[in-house]
N, C-alpha and C positions, 0 to 999 in steps of 0.2 A: 308722352303720352301724346298731345299736342303736338311734337313734332310729327306721328306718325299719322295724326291726322291731316295736317299738311303738307306730310308727302302725296295722304293717297287721295284728297278731295279732290285733284285735279283727275288723277286714274279715274275715279268713280264718271265725274261729268265727260269723260271722254267721246261716252256712246252721241249725248246727246250732240258734241261736238262734233263728228261726224254725219249726222240726220242731215245736219243742214245742205240745201243745198249744194252753196258754191263751196261749201267744203267738201263734199264730196265727188265733187263733177273735178276739183281741181287736183286735191289728194289723187281719184283714179286715173289721169291723165301724167302726173310728176310719179306713179310707177311705169308706166307702160313705156314713158320716157327714161329712168332709169335701168329696167328688164331690156331696151332696145341699145343701149349706150352697149351694156357685158352679151346681150346676143350677137352684134352686129362685129364684135371685138372678138367673140369667143372664135363666132364663127369664119372671121379675115384671118385669126393667127397665125395657121401656117403660112398662109400666101405673103406673112408681113417681111421683110427684107428685116437682117441681121438690127439698122441701127434707121430712126425714120424718125424725121423731123419734128422738135414737141414748142422748143425756143422761138419762139418768129420774132420776138421782140429782139434776141440778136444777132449780130451780126450771121451775116451770111455765109453758109458753110460749114463746116464741123463743129461751130458754137454750138448749130440749133440741133444738130443731131444726140437723141440718145438711145438705147435699148425698146427694142418695143417693147417688153413688157412693162415699159416706163409709161406705154400707155394707158395703163390702168389706174395711172393716178388720175386721169377725169372720173371715169364713174364710181372711183372712192371718195373724190371730193362732193360728185353732187349725190353719194347719201350720204354722205356726214353732213355736206347742208340741207339735206332734203329733215333729217333728224333732226338739229338742232330746231331749224324753223318749224320745224312742225309741235317738237315742245314747247318752243318760245310759244308761237302760238294758238297752243289750251293751254297755258301756264294766263294768257294775255287776253282769249277770250270773253271769259267776263270781266274784266275793267276796260279792256280796250279793243272792241269787237274791229276795227279799221285796222290796226295795227296788225291784229289774228290774222286778217283775210291780209294785209299787204305781206308779211312773212311769207303766208301759203302762195301767196302767187308769184313774188322772187324766187323763190324754190322752184315751180314751175316754170320761169325762163329765163332761169340758171341752167338747171338743167335741160331746157330744149337749147339752148345755145353750147352747151356740154357736149350736145345731144351731134347736132353742125356741127360743129371743132373736130372732132371726132371721128363722125364719115369724109370729114373737107381730107386730112389726113391719111387718113386707110385707103378712100379709093388717090388719091394724089401718088402712093409708093407704088398702090398693086395692081 
């Protein structure tokens, strides 16, 4: 029974967490960036060539290319990071509010840069 209380206690404080102005604003912007990533990728997917550059750290040429469907890695990683950071932020909101806010801010920044990366890749090849 104490295990269930430990699990449901953070869930019960979820409403209070999202009512805070900082958390609410950053959560909304993060969702906007995630939706934009998916919308732009789905909208332009039919216009993409068979292979697109993704791995820019590899030597120039074929080693950088992946199939167009591999671009879904970017929004997927963004969503996973969003979920993980926000779950940890909720868990640490009472003990360490600064860490909680940093996790939410980091998630927002990463989503923003993933959006820029995705847009640059798409408009490079289209």
